[in-house]
N, C-alpha and C positions, 0 to 999 in steps of 0.2 A: 252465856247460856253454855254446855258442853256442847262438842258437834254432835255426838252420838244422841244426845236428847232432842238436839234441833232437828237432825234428819228423821228421827221417829215421828216428830209434830210434823213434818210436811208430808210424810207417806201415810199418816193418819187423816190430816186434812182432804188430801186427794181421794182416799177411799171413802171418806164421811161423804164427800160431796158424790162421788160415783154412786153410792148408795141412796142419796136423794134423788138424783136423776132417774136411776132404775126403778125406784120405789113408784114415782110419779109414772112412768111409765107402764109398769105394772098394774097398776091400780087402775089405770085408763082404760085396759084391757078388761078387768073385772074386779071389783072391790071383794070376792072372793078369794083374791089373791094375797089379801090381806097378811095371812100368817106366814106366807113364803116371804113379803117383804120384813116381817119381823125378825125372821131367822136368818135372812140374807144380813141384816143390820147386826144382829147379835154375833153372828160369825167373822164379823170385821170391824167390831168395835175395840179389839182390846188384842195384845199379843206385843212380844220385843220387838217384830220388825226385822229379826237377825239376818233372814232370806234376802230381804230387801237391802239390807245394809250391805251384804258381800257383794250382790250386783254392783250397788254403788261404787263401792271402792275397787271393783274390778275395774269399772270405767276409769276412775281418777288413777288407778296404778298403770294404766296406758297413758297416762298423759294428758286426760281429757278434764276441760273445766266443770264446775259445777253448773247444772242447768235445769229447767224444769222437765225436760224430755227425760232425761234420766232418770226423774224422781216418778215418773209415771212409768217408766220401764222396768223400774225397782219395785213399785206397787204390784206390778203384775206378778211377780214372785210370791208376794202375800196373798194373792188370790188363787195361786196355785197351791199352797199350803193350806189355806182355808177348804178347799175343795178336797185335798187330800185328809185331812182331819174329819171332815163331815161322812167320807166313806169309810175311814177307819173305824169311826166310832158307831156305824152301823153294823161293820164286820165284828167288832168286839162286844157289841151292845154294851157299849159304856155308857152310863148314865150321866155323868158330870164331866164338863171340861170348865177351867177357870170358875169353878164353883157353882156355874148355872147347868140346868139340863141340856143335855146334847139335843141336836136337831130332832133325832126321831123320837126321843122323849117328850120333847117340847110338843112336837105335833099331835103325839097321843094326849098329852095334858090337855092340849087344845079342842079335843073331841076327834081328831082324826082314828084314833083308837078304840075300845070298848071303855076307856075310862073318860070321864067328864072330869072338867076344871077341879072339881072337891074331892076327885079319888086318887089323887096324885101321891106316889109313893116317892116322888123325887126331887122333894123340896130339897133347897141347897142347905137349910138350917139343919139336913140331916148329917151333914159333915161336922159339926161342931157336939153332935152325942158321941157319949163313949162306948156306947154297944148299939151301933148303927141296926136297923131292921135287915134281917137277910136278904140277900139279893133275889130280886126277881126279875127272871129275863122279859125283857120288851121285845116282842117278837111279831107285833100286830104288823100285818102286810101293808097297811094302807100308811101307816106312820113310816116304816121304812123307805116306803117307795118315793113318798114327798121327801123324805131326806136326801134319797139317792138324786132326785131329779136338782135339789137346790146343789148339790155337789157339782153334778152336771154343769149347772148354769154359772157356777164359780169357774169352771174350767173355759168356759166360754168366753166369761167376761176376761180372763186373764190372755186369752188371744186377742181378744178385741183390744183391750188396753194394750199392749203390747204393740201390735201392730199399729196402732194410731199415737203412739207416744209422741211424736215431732221430731224424733230424731231423723236424719236422712235416712231415705230409704233404703239405700245400699247398705248403711250398717245394719239395718234390722234385717235386711235379706240373708246377709251372712251369719245369723244366729239360728236360722232353720233346722238345720242338721243338730244343734244341741237341743232344741225344743225336743225331737224325736227320741234324743239320748236320755234327756232328763225322764220324760215319762215312762220309758221303755225300763230303765233302771228302776224306777219308785214302784211301776206295778210288779217288775220281776220280786223285789223285795218282799211287797205287801204278799205275792203269792208264794212264796218260800216260806213265809211266816205264819201264813195261813196252813200251808203243807205241814208243817213243823211243830205247829202247836199241838200239845198233850203228848209228844213224844217221850217216851221214857230212855231214850239212849243220846239225849242232846249233848253235842260236843260243843267247846268253846270255838273253834274254828267255824262252824255251821252258823253258831250264833252270831259271831262277827260278820259272817257274810250275810246274813239278813240286814245285821245293822248297817253295812257299808251301802248295799243298794237301797233300803228302804228309809234310811234316814242320812246317812253321811254324805251322800252325794247330793242328793237334792237340796240339802240345808246348806253345805258349805261349797262344795267344789263346783257344782255346775253353776249356781249363781255366780261366782266369781268369774267362771269361763264366759258366762253371758256377757257380764260388764265387759270383762276383757277384750271378748270378740267384735261386741260394739264398739269398742274403744281402738281397735286396731293394734291388739298389743301382740308382742313379738312372741314368737314359739318358746323362747326361753321364759317369758313370763306365764305361759299357759301350763308349761312343765313344772313351775316353781308353784304354782297354784294348785295343782295335782298334789304335789308332795306336803303342803299346808293343808289342804282341804280334806283328804281321804282322813288322816289321823285326826285332825280335828273333829270331823262329823262323826269319827268312831266314838271318840271321846264324848262328844255330845251326846250320842245314842247311851253310853255307858252310864254317864251321869243321871241321865234320863230313867234308867232300869233301876238305879239305888234310889231315886226319888219315888219311883213306882212301887216301891217295896218299903222303903224306911220313912218316907215322908208323912208328914203330918196334914192331913187332908184339907182341915180348918185353913192351912197354910199354902197347901200347894194348889187345892182347887180340884182335885181329883181323889178317885179312891185308890187307898194302898193294898187293895185286897184283889182287884181284878187280875192284875197278872200274876198272880199265885193261883187264883181261882180256874183260871183258863189255861194255866201250865205255860204260859208263853216261854219261849225258846229263846230267852235273855243268857247272855253270857254270864250274868250274877248267877242264875239256876244252875248252868252247866258247869260253871267253876265249882259252887257249892258240891254238887254230885261228883266232881272228880276230887275233893280234898276232903271229903268226910269219910270215916271208918264205915266198915260194914255195918255195924248196929246203928250208927246216925243217919245212914243212907237207908236203912231200912224204916227208920222213924220218920224221916222225911218224906219215903215213898208213901207211906201210910197216910201221913197226914195230907199231902196234896191229891191223893185219891177220894178225900171225903168232900162228898159233892155239896155239903154244906159248910165247908170253910168258912169259919167267922174269926174274930179277931184274936180269939184266945189261940186257934191254929195258928195264925199267921204271926203272933208273937214268936210261938214255939219255932216257926221255921225262920225268922228273924235271929232267935237266939243261936240256933244251928249255923246260920252263915256267919254269925260273927264269931263263934267259938272254932269254927273250922279255918278261920283267916279268909274266908269269900269275899267279904266286905272289904278287906284289906286290901286284897289282892286287885280287886276292881280299882280301887282308888290308884293304887300303883299305876294300872293299866291307862287309867287317865292322865296322871302326871306324866308317864313316858311319851303319850300319843301329843300332849300339848306341848312337852320338850321338842318332839319331833318336827310338829308344825312351826315351832317358832323359829327354830334351825334352818327351815326351810326359805324362810323370807330372809336369810342372809346368802343365800344363792345367785340372788337376782338383783340388780339394782332397780329400786323402787324411789318414788316420790315420796319424801319424809314423812308428808301429811299421811299419805296412804300406807306407807309401813306403819306408822304410830297407830292409825286406826286398827290395822289387822291384828298387831299385837294386843290392842285392848280387846277385840272381839274373840280373841283366844282363850282370854282370861273370862270373860262374861259367857262364852258358850260352855265352857267346860267346869268351872266352877258356881254353878249357880247352888245356892242353900237347898238343903234338904228341908 
């Protein structure tokens, strides 16, 4: 069995056991908490476990052995990620993730909002339709509040799991400043994205700043730092992980931007209209605006200003992005950042297995298929 698959299965097994245990405790408090249990399980039953892998290999890069304690510590990164996704879906009013209704939509479908189970506009089968129904915002206060509490609960579980992972207390204690940094940077990136969403003056540098703080650091750099700090790595290793993690994390987000616009929903499990409808400040959009001739830019602006933007409008936007070279430029930016990340691993001595794993993660993080 490949090392990455074996690691993912170990993380999955721990998270599934955590959900089983917590479900029993929640239902013991009240059977009315069953919908919360369902969404807790849904939020943790799938994923590439990439952030967990980076923490794990940060630990191994410090010369530490495989053990159950680091598996539990790594699982905490997935709880942070699940919390961030839950809150992000509320902010963006996203309807689908991994092909299933997001938490606030699922709560609305279950009766927390004005729709009953039979009135849902959010069945995952919609992904396969050539002309999906127009986007209907889901702003029910009750279902959004319930989803927000799920995200808060996941953050609480992350802290609990990490603190009780079983590694020596002195090891865990030295990561405390990193937890504050990770959360500060992630909230800063999300805050900046919300502020800049809808802007007509998007700049590539500003878009990359959002990507760096919202995604790059908490996806790659900080989990690596967390694992390396747990393991007592040298300052040189920490610096190399920054030089590896930041560009690779940006490449990850740039790829996500391409998938969010050019991906096939039936394959990606999420809409390819949301980023355009919301006019997210992505590097893809900023690059497009910078490369288009005046006539093309006016056409793009007019299309994006349409509040009922549909698949035909999105197809026109994609055509403009292709014709002006924006899509190609984003691919070049991804390749440049992956190359920089790989080169960073040559600046420090690492155990061969850890180095090999990090090279493999650089590929899987940045070269996901559309």
